[in-house]
C-alpha positions, 0 to 999 in steps of 0.5 A: 409325680410330675408337678405340671399337666401335660396334654399329650404323652408320646409312647416310643418303644425302641430296640437296636435302633442306634442308627435311627433313634436320633431321627425319632427324637429330633421329630419329637423335639421340633414339635411346635405346640401350645401345650406341654407333652412328655415323650416316654422312650423305652429302650428294651436293653439294646445291644447295638449302642443305642442307649449311648446314643440316647444318653448323648442326645440328652446331654446335648439337648436337655437341661440335666442340671435343672434340679427342679425338673430333672428326675433320676431313678433306678429300679431292678428293671430300669434306669429312668432319666426325666428332663426338659428340652433346652430350647423347646420348653414344652418338650419333656423326655422320660427315658427308660433304659431297661436292664434286660430285654423284656420282649425276649423274656415274655415281660413285654407288657410291663413296659406300659406299667413303667410309664403308667404314671405319665398317662394319669393326667394326659388327654391324648396319646401319640405313638412313634417307634424308635425306627420311625420319625415325625417330619412336620413341625405342627403334627401334634398341634394339628391333630390335638387341635382337631380333637379338642374342637371335635369331641365326637372323634376319638382318633386322628391319622394322616399320610405317612411316607414309607422308607425302604432301602433309603428311598421314600414313597407313598403307601397305605391310605392316600385320600387327597382331602380331609375325611373320616375313615370308616371302620369298614375301610380300616378293617378291610385294608389291614394294619399297614394301611395306617402308620403307627407313627401317624396316630394321636388318640384320646387316652380313653382308648388306651384303657378300652379293651374289648375281648377281641383286642385282648386276644390280639398279638399286635397293638396298632391294628386293633387300636385303629379299628377301635378308634373308628368304632368309638367315635370316629377317626379323622384323616389329614392328607398331609404326610407328617411322618416316615415309616421305615419298612423292613429295616433290621429290627423292625416288626415287618422284617422280623422272621421275614423269611419264615411263615409266622403261623402263630400270628396268622392264626391269632389274627384270624381268631381275634377278628372272628371275635370282632365280627361277632362283637360288631354283630357281623356288620363288617363280615365282608371287610374282615374276611377280605382282610383275612383271606390272605391269612387263610390262603397262606395257612392253606398252602402251608398245610396248616388249614383244611380246604373246608376252612379255607373255602368257608372263609372264601364264601364270606367275602365278595371281594376275593376273585375266583381266580385267586381261589382257583389258583390256590387250590391248584397250587395245593392239590395239583401243583404239576398242573399249575406249573403246566398252565403257567408255561 
């Protein structure tokens, strides 16, 4: 157990991000806060030398000789190093070097069990995976200060710059002024609308698991929706993080050339439960998001025309042009090619 009370815990999962992880750690350590925070970095048994990168970073930037703070621990699953930054006295790292890859062995959920102790006293949680990074010195302070002053809100987010092929550009949510994001908006535009590294939320959301959230095979998108449903989500227009898109090892690049039909069907299933749970208030937003999944499954012969048409009828946002084109591609491919010419 820790003998101080952190206000925020940062959850950072990383795997084969040797080229990126230092950016993430720099983003943590540079935060100017009036409160202590713990960054839980979980390396899922990387094979690209990332553990050595993290270890060297700790040696250089953290006080590993302070026996009153440093904690070293080893179990059959991981090796833990806990220490405080040499210059930023409010920044603590709890690094877990996993001894085997939990994702590939189906033990992915155990990662949260390892860091459970850090959640016991904190009020807020932030996310930043190992291939993303924070760019604003006051990101944590700004978001936490807002939540402290506005107990009716459950989550904060902000603009994220996307990095692809070494270039930065704006994508996703881009309101020009501070505002409250509605459930309809967040549902409608999908999981990539808000960057995971932009989120700071009350710890209670981490423990709130309605049925639809349990059914999901991703964590950030259902969490974003939950944040809007359980009090509201505040938005800052300043870019304060970078989201690396379709880099090797990232979720957006995983099996990018293969249609992940299991994920598509899972998203449809849990969002149907969400629709029911919210008394069908967000049906149009839900199916406006899901229609792309229905379309992909229909064209891949994984879905009947009746099911696809049923989804199409539930949304007013989809143009008839797209629906008509999908039907031509699936059933009259020769005619579609002729029309295209």
